[in-house]
Structure formats: structure tokens, C-alpha cells
N, C-alpha and C positions, 0 to 999 in steps of 0.2 A: 504493500499500500504506500503511495505517495501522497501528495498534497497539491492543492490547487489554491491560488490566490483569489478570494472572493470579494475583497475590498481593500482599498488604500486610502491613506489619509497623511497630510502633513500640515506643520504650523511652524512659522517663523515669527519672531517679535516684531513689534511696529517699528522701533527705532532702527533707522538706517544710519550706519556710519560709512562715510565715503573715503576714497583714498585722500581727497583735500582735506576733510576732517582730520585724519591721521597725521597729515603733513604738518598740522598746528601743535601736535603731540610729540612726534619723533622726527628725526632728520631723514626724511622721505619724501617722495612725490608720487603723483598719479603715474608718470611714465615708467618710473622705476618699477613700481609694484605690478602695473599691468603687464611689463615685458617680462618680468622674472616669474611671476605667479599666475596672472591672469585673473586677477580680482579686482573689480571696480568698486564694490561695496559689499557690506555684510551686515546683518542683523544682529542687534546686542540687546539683551534683556536689561531693563531697567527696575523691573519689580517682580517679574515671573521666575519662579524656580524651575530646576529641571523638570521637576514632576508637573509643575503647571504646564509647561511646553507639551510633555509626553501626553497628558490628559487630553488636549486639544486636538492633537494629531489623532489619538486613539478614538475619540468620539467621532471624528470624521471618516476613520477607516470603518468603524462599526456602522454609521449610517450608510456608506457606500455598500457594505456587505448586506444590508438588509435585515440584520439581526439586532436583538437587544443585548445589553451588556450581561444580563442574566444567563444568556445562552452561552457565554464563553466558559470554557473548561480549563484554560490555562493562559497565564500571562507571562512572557518572557521578555525582559527589557535590558537592552545593551546600552551602557554608559559608563564613562570614566569620571563623569563629573555629578554623581548623585548628590543630593543635598544633605545626606547623612549616611553613615555606615549602616545604621539600624534606625528605623526600618529601611528596606530596599525601596527603590524608586518605584519598581513593579507593584509593591504593596500599597504605596500611596496612590498609584493610579488605580488599582483594584477598589480601594475605598472611595475614591472621587467618582467613578463611573457607576458605582452600584453593583460591581461584578461580585460573585461568591466563590470564585475559583482559586486554586493554588497561584501564587505569584512569586516570582524571583528575578534577581537581575544576573547577568554575565558581564565579564568585563574582557574585551580584546580589542580596545581601541578603535581605530577606525574600521577595522574588519567586524566589529562586533555585531552589527545587525545581521550579516551573513552568518555568522556563528549562532546567533539566535534563531535564525530562520531554520537552520540545520537542526538545532536542538529540538524545535517545535515539530518538525517533520519525523524527528525520531519518535517522540512521544505519541504522534498520531499513527506511525506505523506499528506502535506496540498495541495500539487498539485502546478504546475508551474514551478518546479525545475527539470531540466533533468539530469544536472550534477553538482556535488558538489566536491569540493576540500577540504579534511580534512587534516591539518597538525599539527604535534607536532614537535616543534623545540625548542632548548635551547643551550645557551652558558652559562652553569655553571660556568666555569672558572672564570668569572668575578665577581661572587658573593661569592667565597669561601675564606676562612680564610686559606691562604697557611701555615700558622705556626701551624694549628689545626690538628694534625695527625689523629684525630677521625672522621674528615669530609673531608679533602681534598683528602684522598686515595680512597674515594668512587665514586666521580662523574667525568663525562666526558662530552663532546659537541657533538651535532650531530641534525639531523633532519629526520624524516620519514613522508610519506605522502600517501593517498589513494584517489583515484577518485571514487565516488559512483554514482549510477544511480538507478531509479527505479527498484525493482525487489522483490522477495520472499525469500531471503537468509538470512536477518537479523532477526533471529527467536524471541529472547528475550533480554531484557537487564535491567540492575538495576543500579541505581546511588544511593550513599550513602554519606552523610556528617554528621561529628560529630564535630561542631565548637569547635575549639581549637587552641590557639596560644602559647601553653606553651611545647607542644612534639616537634613540627617540624615548623620552621617558616623562612621567609627572610624579615626582616624589610625593610621598604623603605629607612630609613636612615633620616637624619637631613634635615628639609626643611629651606626655606628662611624667614619665617614670623617672624618679630620681636616683635609679640605679643604672639606668642605661648610659653607657660612657661614651658610645660611638656619636661622632657628628652627624647630624642629619641635614639634609639640603632643605632649601626653601620649596614650598609648594607651589611650582610653576612648570609649564612645558619647557624642557630642554631638548633641543633638537640640533643635530648635525645635518645641515642641509643637503650637502653632495652625497654623503652616504644614504641618506633617505631617498634621494632621487634616484641613485642607481638602484637601490633595492626594489623601490616601486616599479621601475621599468621592467626590471627582470621578472618581478612576480606577475605583473599583468600579462606579459607575453607568454611566460611558461604556464601560467594557470589557464589562461583562455586556450592555449594549445591542447592543454592536457584535458580539460573538461570537453572540448570539441571532440577529441580523441575517443574519450569515454562514451559519448554521446552516438559515435559513429558518424560524424559530419566533419565538414572542415570549417574553420573560422569565417570564411566568407559566406557561409550559408547563414549566419546570423543576421537577423533583421535589425536588431540593436544591440548595443553594448551599453550598458548603465554601469559605469565606473565610478569609484570613489572620487570625490572632487577635491583632490589635494593641491594639484598644479597643472594648468593647461598644457606646459611643456612636457610634463611627464606623459600625459594622454596622446599628445601629438606624436611623440617619439615611438610610443607603444604601437600606435596605429600605423605608422609606417613600418615598424619592424614586422607587424601582423600582416601587412599588405591590405588593411581595411580602411575604407575612406572615413575621413573624420567626421562626415555628415551622418555616419551611423552609430557615433558615439553621443550619448546624451550628456548635454553640458550645461550647467547653470551655475559654475564656481564665480563667474563675472558677477552674479547677484547676491550669492550667499557665503563665498568663500568656503573654507574647510570646516564642514560641521561635524567632522569625525564619524561616529557610529550613526549619526542621523543622515548622513551624506547620501548613501545609496537609496535610503528609504524616501527621502524627499525627492530625490531624481525620478524613481520608480513612480511616485504618485503623480508627479507632473506629467510623465510619459503617458500614463494610463488615463489621466484626464484631459490629455490633448487630442485622444482619439485616433492617434496614429497606429495602435496596435490593433490587429485583426486575429480571429480565431486561427489558431494555427501556427502563428509567428513563433520563431524561435529567437530568444534573446538571452543574454548572459547578463548576469551581475557580478562584478568582481570589485574587491577591496584589498587595501593593504595599509599597514600601520604598526603602531607600537607593539612591541611583544618580544621580538618583531613578528608580525602574523601577516597572513594573507588569506583570502578565501575567493571561491569562484563558484558559480552554478549556471546551469543551463534551464530554462524554464520554456516549455511549450504554452503559448498564450491560449 
């Protein structure tokens, strides 16, 4: 037994921060950011929590699926910016939407939504689950060093969600982890133990840009080729590829290596920046709501990020 996506939803905060806005805060400008990353603006929360963002995306996905929250049997939320260690973001969503099912979080950074989707697929395959809600939600603005132009210009806040049910549309998937805390990390920060003697870093995104870039290009190309081979197709048979929105240059180089036209890649990084685990979910929702997908279309979702991790899957729409 596999799964099918029966509803998607997304939400981003109202406040828009442009590149020109950031140029008033750090030594940067619109041309530098656009050429290096591909971001023109991003959304930033001024009062909403990660759970608030997740709830709004979830409600839109549930509405699109045509079910009620009471019909959910499972909620899995991917996030690295939860509002608390306990309760989980998923638990807060469950309470807010009136669901009665088990709910838990997973953490795999920007690959998180695909890890969560695969987790939901496994639960459904085991049996007993009719509807699962999968969410990717992040408030990255709370963990950025807003004086560091190499990172603060990249990220944004947002959430995306999908409701899945038993079906045969989730053809293949692949998850990958290469344990590493040197290239990309978000340290938890100093704790309260009076006995702990090891120095702890500040709670903020730390990233080595060139190493991250190379890892991302390699994983997109390798993972797309791998899942295509697993599905018995070639990459050029994919109608669309929905990639993690980290850097437009990463996607452009991967597209050239795969020999796939850029117009088949779903891009919204210009408007939202990198929203980590929410990225693929937001992009998928926008693709679905655009009306561009037709029954039978083959699409690939792919992501890469801290962990280091990556993931990809192929879905028949």
C-alpha cells in the first residue's frame, strides 16, 4: 500500500522584507543577493509562532482535502524551529485544529518535509491510518544572525502541509544522511547545567556556503537519477521537479547536469527565500493550486540540508 496526496496548503507571514530593507541592516545590496542566491524578498513573522504558521497551512490542506480535522489519524510535523522542546509543534497543531490523533515532530532540517512524508507513508502502509497530515513549518527569523550577510539574506518564514491517504501514487522514495555538524548547523545554545564544562555556541544558523553548495548540487542530481531509476523512468520523463528552494544557482546547475530544462523546476525562492522544511511543501501547494498538474503526471520532490541530509521521491499525480 502506498499513498496519495488529497489536499495541500501553505501559509507565509504578511510582513515582507526586501533586499533593499536588508541593505539598511547589513553591508549588502539587491544585486549582490539576487546574483548569489536568487532571493528578492522573504516573509518574516512579527507575532506568529512556528505553530501558528503550521496551523494555517494545515487548515488550508484539510479544507482542500475535503475532510475534517477529526478525521485525521496522524500528524507529523517537520521543523527545526519549534517554539518549545515540549510540547511538539505537531501537538500544538493538533490542539489548535481540533484533531484527536497522535502527533509528533521530526527534525531533518531542509529535507524534513520529505522525511515526514515518507514517515506518514510507512504508517499508512502498516495499516490503520486513513488520513495523515504532514507539515513543514519554520520560523527561521528567530535563529538567524541578522548581522551576518552571508546567512540572513537567504532565509524566510513559512509553512506548508499535505493531507495523504492510502493510494498508489507515491511510487518511490530515497532518504539520505551524511552525519556532519561542520558544514551546516543550528546549535541549541547554552544550557542551564551548573556542572557542564564544555563551551556551547550561540543559538543561530552557521553555514559554510561553498561546501553546502557542492553538497546540494551533488545530492539533487544523484537523488533524482536514483529515484528515476527506481521508478523505471528517465529524469526527462518528469513533468515537474519540486526542489528545495535554497539557492537558484544550485537548481540551475543541477538542471544542467540532469539535462532537464529549468522551466520544469518549480521556483519561488525569489519571493520567499529558503524556508527550510517548509520549502518543498509551499512549492508543491503553489504548483497544485496553479492547475498545471494533470492526472498521471510524474513529479519529483527533492530536498537537501543540514544533517547533512537529502531526500527525493516520485509521485504520479
